Each structure stands twice: as structure tokens, then as C-alpha cells.
C-alpha positions in Angstrom: 121.8 92.9 86.4 119.2 91.3 88.7 119.5 92.6 92.2 116.4 91.4 94.1 113.8 88.8 93.3 110.5 88.1 95.0 107.7 85.7 94.2 106.3 88.0 91.5 109.0 90.6 90.8 112.5 91.2 89.7 114.3 94.4 90.6 117.3 95.0 88.4 119.7 97.8 87.4 118.3 100.1 84.8 119.8 100.1 81.4 119.7 102.5 78.4 117.0 100.3 76.8 114.7 101.1 79.7 114.5 104.8 78.6 111.1 104.6 77.0 109.6 103.2 80.2 111.5 105.6 82.5 110.1 108.4 80.4 106.6 107.1 81.0 107.3 106.9 84.8 108.9 110.4 85.1 106.1 112.1 83.1 103.2 110.4 84.8 101.1 113.2 86.4 101.0 111.4 89.8 104.8 111.2 89.8 105.2 114.9 88.9 102.6 115.8 91.6 104.1 113.6 94.4 107.8 113.4 93.6 108.5 116.3 91.3 109.3 117.2 87.7 112.7 115.8 86.9 112.9 117.8 83.7 112.8 114.7 81.6 110.4 115.1 78.6 112.0 113.1 75.8 114.0 109.8 75.3 117.4 111.5 75.4 116.5 113.0 78.8 115.4 109.6 80.1 118.7 108.1 79.0 120.6 110.9 80.7 118.5 110.4 83.9 119.3 106.6 83.9 123.0 107.3 83.4 123.4 110.3 85.8 121.0 109.1 88.4 120.6 105.4 89.1 123.6 104.5 87.0 126.0 106.8 88.8 124.5 105.6 92.2 125.2 102.0 91.4 128.9 102.9 90.8 129.3 105.3 93.7 127.2 103.6 96.4 126.6 100.0 95.2 122.8 100.7 95.1 120.3 102.9 93.5 116.8 103.0 92.0 116.0 99.7 90.3 113.6 98.9 87.5 110.8 96.7 88.8 109.4 94.1 86.4 106.9 91.3 86.7 108.7 88.0 86.5 106.1 86.2 84.5 106.1 88.6 81.5 109.3 90.6 82.3 107.0 93.6 81.9 108.2 96.8 83.6 105.9 98.1 86.3 107.9 100.9 88.0 111.0 101.6 89.9 112.0 101.1 93.5 115.3 101.3 95.3 117.7 103.2 97.5 118.8 106.8 97.1 121.6 108.9 98.7 120.8 112.6 98.6 122.9 115.6 99.5 119.9 117.1 101.3 120.1 114.6 104.3 122.5 112.1 105.7 120.4 108.9 105.5 119.8 106.3 102.8 116.3 106.8 101.5 113.9 104.3 100.0 111.8 105.5 97.0 109.4 104.0 94.6 107.1 105.0 91.7 104.8 102.8 89.6 102.9 103.4 86.4 99.1 103.6 86.8 98.4 100.1 85.3 100.7 98.6 88.0 99.0 100.2 91.0 96.5 98.5 93.2 98.1 95.0 92.8 100.5 95.1 95.8 103.6 95.4 93.6 104.8 98.6 95.3 104.5 97.0 98.7 106.2 93.8 97.6 109.1 95.7 96.0 109.5 98.2 98.9 109.6 95.3 101.4 112.2 93.4 99.4 114.2 96.6 99.0 114.1 97.3 102.7 115.2 93.7 103.5 118.0 94.0 100.9 119.2 97.3 102.5 119.2 95.9 106.0 120.3 92.3 105.5 122.6 92.4 102.5 123.9 96.0 102.6 123.9 96.3 106.4 122.2 99.7 106.4 120.4 99.9 109.8 118.4 103.1 109.3 116.3 103.8 106.2 114.2 106.9 105.7 111.5 107.9 103.2 109.8 111.1 102.2 106.1 111.5 101.4 103.9 114.5 100.9 101.2 114.6 103.6 98.4 114.0 101.1 100.1 111.1 99.3 98.1 108.5 101.2 98.9 105.5 99.0 102.6 105.9 99.5 102.2 106.5 103.2 100.2 103.2 103.5 103.1 101.4 101.7 105.7 103.0 104.0 103.7 102.0 107.1 103.1 98.6 105.6 106.9 97.9 105.6 107.2 99.0 109.2 108.2 102.6 108.7 106.9 105.2 111.2 106.3 108.9 110.8 109.1 110.9 112.6 108.5 114.5 111.7 107.9 117.0 109.0 111.0 118.1 107.0 111.9 120.4 104.1 114.4 118.1 102.2 112.8 118.5 98.8 114.0 120.9 96.1 110.7 122.7 96.0 111.0 123.5 99.7 107.6 122.1 100.6 107.2 120.1 103.8 107.2 116.3 103.5 106.7 113.6 106.1 109.9 111.9 107.1 109.3 108.2 107.7 112.0 106.0 109.4 112.7 102.4 110.1 115.7 101.2 112.1 116.8 97.7 112.3 116.3 96.3 115.8 113.9 99.1 116.7 110.2 98.2 116.8 107.5 100.8 116.4 
């Protein structure tokens, strides 16, 4: 199901058929280094991840991580969307793109569209994001969509500190 569309991208709910691509994303060394190892190392694990992660979120919250694909070729590029975690009270924006999709502005375009969707369509006024201090590409994207650094936090399962970035509707930085 299509959720968000931009000039170049479609963000849609993930499906079982997306498992090979999701496996590629989740096992990318940059994903593992910056987001973490999700314990997904084979297709069955990727299918389980889709069902128990984004799929469950769509049902429970009405949003989740979406597959990002280029409109022209319907080629998958990454994932971007909204997350609800037990570790903190806010809705979080997250994204991850495969190496061949980086450096083309796709992540910034998808993140901006997701933020607009969260605020305008879903009515979520405060959105947060987590980024490791040395993950400069992600930090640039977060700042590019108007998020500001608030403080260091320990919300990740590994207990390491991450920067908490925030944007609130009606609050300028």
C-alpha cells in the first residue's frame, strides 16, 4: 500500500516479497555500525522482521517503517518511516538506505516527506530521532529537515550514547 509519494519516491508498506531487499539493508555494514545488528541474517529472519516490526506497527499505530522505492523504476532504495519504541515516549523518525542509493538526496527527500506526513496527516506535533555522534551523514539529514540536537541519551539497546534530535510543529529552531 502506497503511503507517501514525492517527485521521485514512493514510500509504501513493506510486504513479504520485500524480504530479500530488507535482508540487504539490515546486513549492510553501515546499518549494523550505526543502527545495530537486528539479528537478521537470512530470508526467513527478514520476513519475520517485516511481520513483527513494520507490519505489527502498521496495525498497532497506523504507521511504521516504509519501503522507499524510486518511482521511475520501482526499484527499492531503503526504508524510512516512523517508529514507536518502549525506550522513550516520542514517535521517532528513522531511515536506512543501501550504499548505491546514498549521495543522491533520496534519504533527505524521504525523511522530509515522512516528517510532513507525521505532522500534517497524522497530527504528531513532536518527532524525535536518534543518531550516533559520529554518524555525520544522518545528522546532516536530520538537520536538513529542521531537527535540532537536544541532548545525549542512552535509549539504544547497546546502552551507548546517541544524540537526540527533535522537531516540534510550530517551534522554530
